[in-house]
N, C-alpha and C positions, 0 to 999 in steps of 0.2 A: 507370533504375532499378538500386539498387547492387545487387552480388553478393555472393554467399557470401564469396569472397576479401577482398570491402571488408569487410563485418560485422565477419569473422576481425579483419582488419586494427582497425579499430576498438576491438573488444571489447581487444585484446593491448594497444594505445595507451592506454585508460585503467587498466589493471592497471598496467603497467609506467611511465606517465608522469603520473599521476592519484592513483591508490590508493596504493600502495606506498612512492611520494614522500613522503605527508602524513603532517605530524607531527597523531597523535591528539588532542591538544591545538586543533588547527588546521588541518581538516582543508578540501583546495581543494575539495571539492564542494558543501561548505555556504553555500550564496550565500545563506542569508539571515544566517547570522553575519556574512558580510562586508558585505553592505548597510545592514545594523541596526546591527554592531558588538557584537556580543551575544557575552556572555561562554560560555564552552565548557562546557556542560552536558549531561547524559542527555538525547538528545530522538529521535523519531522516523525524523527523515530519515537520523541517521547510521545510527540503528539497520536500516533499511532498506538500506543501501549494506553493513554488513558480512553482513546477510544474502544479499547476493548474491555475498558475495565467498566465502561457507562453500558457498552452491549451488556456484562453480567448481570450488573444492576438492574438494570430493563427486566431481566427476564428473573432474576430471585429475588428482586425487594432488598439485597442487602444495604443497611444504608451507611454500615463503614465503607464500601466503594464509593457510595454519591461523596461519602466526605471527604474521601480520600483524594476524588477527582476534581471537587472544588479546591482543596487546599494546596495542590499539586498547582492549579493552575492559577491560584489567587498569587504564588510566589513567583510569577513572570508578567501578570498583569499588573499594572496599578490600581489605585482605588478609582480614578479617574478616564481608565482603559484602554490606556496606553500599554506598548509592550515593548520596553526599552530595548533589548536587545535586535529586534527586528528593524532593518533597515529597509523601508518601501523600494527606494532606490536602487537596490538590486534587483529588484525583480527576481525573485528568486523564489519560482514557483512550490517550493518543499515547505516553504514559511506558510502555507496556504493551506498544508493538512489539517493543523489544527482550529481553523474556522469553526469546523461543522461542531467542535466540541464545544466551541464559543458559543456556537447558535442551541445547544441540546440545552448547554447548564443554564441559559439565559429561560429558558421553555420552562427547565424546572424548577428553578429558583427565583426568580424575577429579577436576579441582580443584575442590576446597570452595566456596573460594568464587562462582562462578558457580551451585552451586546453593542456595546462603546467599541470593545475590540474588535468584534464583528467587522462592525460598519467600519474601522479604520483599516483591515485586511483589503475592503473592498474599494473602499474610495479612497486612497492615500497607494494601493500597490496595484491591484485589478485592474481596476478602471482606466487605469493609465499605461498597463501592461505591454509592452510592444509586441506589435504582432507580426505573422508572417503574410505574404500574400493571401493566402488562402483566407486565412482570420485566425487560425491557431495562435494561441499564447507562444512568444519566444519562451525556454526554458527557463533560462536567467539571462541576466545584462551579460555575464562573462561567456555565453553561450551562445551569441547575436545569430539569428535567421535559422536556430536551430528546434526543433519538435521531437522530443525523448518522450516516449510510451509512458514513463513515470509519471507525466504530468497529469493522465488522465485522472490519475488516484487523487494526486497533491491538492486539484485546483478546480477538475469538474464537477465533481460531487458537491461542495460548497458553492459553488459560482448557481447549479441550479436549485440548492435548499436555500440559499442566500435569495435568488427571484421569488422565490414561494412564500419565504418570511414575508420579503416586501410586497409581494402583489405584481412584482416584474416580469411577465414572459416573455419580453424580450433578453433576460438572461437565461431564463427555461433555456429556449429556442436557439442561444447563443452556443450553451455547454451540449447541448445535441448536434449542431453544426460541428462543432471541434472535434465531438467524436468521429461525427460524419468523418472529415479531414485523415483522421488518423487511419481508417478505414481505407480510404480512396487510395491515400499515399504510402502506406508501410505495409498493408498486408500481405502475404506472398503468393499468387492466387491458386498457386502447386500444392499448398502444403495448407494455406490456412492459417500459418504463423507469422507472426509480426517482426519487422526488424525495432531493432532497440532504436537507433537514431536516424531523422533525416535533417540534411542540411540544404536548404533549399538555395544557396548558390553554388553549390555542386563543387565548392573548391576548395573543402577541409581536406586533411589526407587520409582520415580515414571515409572519406564517402565515395561511393561510387561515381566518376564524374559524367554520368548519363543519369541515373534513379536519383542521385543525391544521397543515397539508402546506406547505413553502417552493414557492416556484411556478416554481421551472425545472427541469430536469434540466440538472447540470454532469457534465461527464465524465468529469472524476478522482475526484469521489467514488465514479461509479459504477463506474471501474476498482479502486476500492480494495476494493468491494462483491465484485468480479469475483475477483479475487486472495484475498480472505478468504473466498471460499466454494470455491475450487477448494484450498486449503488445508487447510481443514476437510475437503472429499471424500478427500483425501489421507490425513487422519489417522483417519477414521471408516468411510469408505467408505457413507455415509448415503444412503440412494437419494434422502429428499427434497433434500438438499443440491443433489445430484447433478442433481434435477431442476431443483431453483431457479437453479444456476449455466448449464444449457444455455438457460434461458427468457430470462435475461437476457443472456447470446452472441449466441443469435438476434437477439433485438431490436437488440442494440448491432450487428451483422451487418450490419443493414437499414438502418443508418445510413450504412457507410463508405460514403466517396466512391466515385469512380470508379478513384483508384490506390491505395485499401486505409486511409488516412487515416482518422481521425476527429474532428467539429469541436468544439471548446470545448461549443460548445453543438448537439448532436447531431442532436437536434429540431428545428433552426431553422437550417438548412444557410446558407439566405441571407440572413439577419440581418445588418445593416449591421455592419459590423467583426469578425464571427466568423472565426475562422481554424483551419485544421488544428492541434490543441496533442499533443503529443508523448509525454508522461508516460503519460496517459489513455489513448491509441492504445498504446502499450506493455503499460501494467497489463492491458488487454482482450488481446493477445498473448500473453503468458505464460497470462492463463489458459486460453485458448482453447487452445492448443497442450498445456496440462498436461490440460486434463480429456480431451481427446482421447488424450491417454498412457494416462489411469487406466480407460481404457474407460465415460466420462459423458458423451459426445457424440460424435457422427458428424465422418464426416473431412471435410464438408462445412463446419466450425467451425474444424477445426487448419488448414484453407486460406484461413479466412479471417484468420486470427492469425498464420499465416504470412507474409501479405500485407499484414496490418500491419506485422510485424516489417522488412521489404523497403523497404514507403514511406515509414515513420520514419527509416530509413536514408538517406534520401536528404537528411533534413535532418540529417545529420554531414556537418562535415568535417574531412578527416583524410589527414593525410599520415604519411611514415616517420619526419619529427623530431619533430614537433609533439603536446601534447595533443589528441586528437580536440574537436569543438567539436559540443554537440547542442543545436540551438536549437528555438525555438518550448513554451519548458517555461513554462506559468503558475505564477508564484512560489508564489502561497497561494489561500485561498479559506475564504470562512465566511460565517456569516448573525450577525447582529447584533453585540454588542460594543461596544469603541469607536469605530469606525470607521462605526458604526449601516448595517451591511451587510444591504440590504434583498432577498437573492435574488433581484432583476429581470434580465433579459439585459444591463443596460446594466451592471450590476455587474459580473458575470462577465466583460464583456470590457473592463472598467477594470485590471483586476488587472493586474500588472506581468508584463511575459513577459521570463524569462531566459536564458540559456545554462548549460547544464554544473554544474546544480541537480543532488544527488542525486534527488530526487522524478522526474527525466527517466534518469538513467545507470541508476540502481539497475535500476528497469523494464524496463532495455534489457538487461542485463546478465543480469536472468533470464528474460527473454525469449529470449536468446542460448543461454543453457544448454539452455533446454527443447528449440529446437532442436536442439544437438549431440547432447542425448540420443536425438533421433530418429532420426539421422543415423548414428548408430551402431550 
């Protein structure tokens, strides 16, 4: 198994040879842009990477990291606080993920463009975001009446943080209420795991006609939920969020393989083609370590999270001269859409597996940062 020195070398390698040298308009970590030849735009993948960079800056004081986060974000945010590549009418919760970076950067620098952009994300999108009958946000305009676990990370911590920043307690309560909705609607009471999606119309081809739920537990979607709950608890100290977080962490810990890894489909470890998936395992690691640091869970879950980080380190090839390479990252996953994704086990195992995508690297750096906090 990888040791602390090797984890440290991998993290430093990513910062020195992947993050800091990356052109903000063509970052080396965004594999979707390269594979599908997408034009540069504001997106959650890059936002997660910049968040991990800001976390490392907060811990290390390395001003190069802050300077890079500023330069990267300014490439997408105009001096008057507009984000030209965001269309609020798309109501895409993924676009909200970078909102916390904007608030963070404004707090650190006082730069008004960051605050103006954060106001835009709230006032022009979230304030108008369509909702399910229960009060939770639609995942996107193209996915009406649908609740996906991913949104718990993309939108709810920003909503709470924006409420804290503006002094609007109703926004904090809204974020916590939407987390409660996820628990009430999407948790499987037998296992404690969460289904990926919910269709309140119960009419979509991937949804159960009685429950409206998608058919499987997908690791990374639960990883996003873990991370979102950990950050909500960090912001609010809400006991309900802490309890929900620890329940989910415990359910996932029960699915860990002997080496500490979690499978792409955690509840189906022996399903043909199932594999240890790194991005979701790292999100679990990050959330478990943070939950223990904040006093939300006991040391057994912290140790489960550390075990997951060290196990995932075994999927990183690294030396002193080259960019480290993290493998076993599921590139993407979803429900419905033009690809007719049906939420079956076979579907999740058919998605492309890639190396060095930010959906794996950013959680690695986040989990690594949590480990460093505990070691100091």
